[in-house]
N, C-alpha and C positions, 0 to 999 in steps of 0.2 A: 905610446903617448902621442896623442895628438892635440894636446893643449898648445896654446899660444907660446908656452914656456919653451916648448921644444924649438921653436925658431930662435926665440931670445937666447937660449942657451948656445946655439951655434951661430950666433951674429957675426963672430969674428970671421967666419967662413965665407960670409956672404961676397959674392963677386960677379962679375959678367965679363962678356968678351969685348974685344974693342969695338966690334960693330954694334954689340948690345949697349955699350955706353952711349954711342952716337944716337942710337935709336931713342934711348931713355931721355937723353937731354933734348932732342927734337920733339918727342912727344909730349914732354912736361913743359917746353918752352923755357929751359934753362939756359941762361946766358953764360958767358965766359965766368962771370962773377960767381956763379954757383960752385964753381970748381968740378971736383970729381963727382959724377953721378952716383957712383956707389956710396960714397960717404954722405951725399945728400939723402939717398934712400935709407941708409943705416940709421941716420939721426931720426928720420920720421918713424921707422919701425920701432925703434927704441922707445919712442915717446909713449907716455901712458895713455894719451888719447887715441892712439892707433888701435884701430878695430881689426884684429887679425883672425881670419878663419882658414880652415883647410878644406878643400874640396878635391878628391882624388889625390893625384900627385903634386899639386900646387898649393902654396900659400896665397892668400889675397889679403892685402894689407891696405886699408882704406883710412887716409888722413889727409888733411889739408886740400881737400878737392882732388886728390889723386888716387888711383888705385895701382899698387905694386904688385906684380905678380912674380912669385919666387918659387922655382922648383924645390920641392920638399926633400928630394934625395941629395942633390948636388949643391944646394944653397946658392944657384945661379939665378940672378935676377933676369928674368926672361923679357919683361917688358914693363912699363909703366905708362899710364895715360891719365889725362885730366878727366874728371867725370863731373 
């Protein structure tokens, strides 16, 4: 199953490392008011406007001028960037 539903069905497994959280917050320009970068990403991925595609081992989620990269096997947010 490679539909975006696969990612959404496993959304509760979404996580990152402490260094990953710092990198995501820095890359997206999230201030302290944004809170947890994983929750910020989860909200956007769950949005109906999110364009989710899978290429190889990663999911790419495009929304609100950001690209969130998630490992398809471990549900780890690898990185996120403004585009």
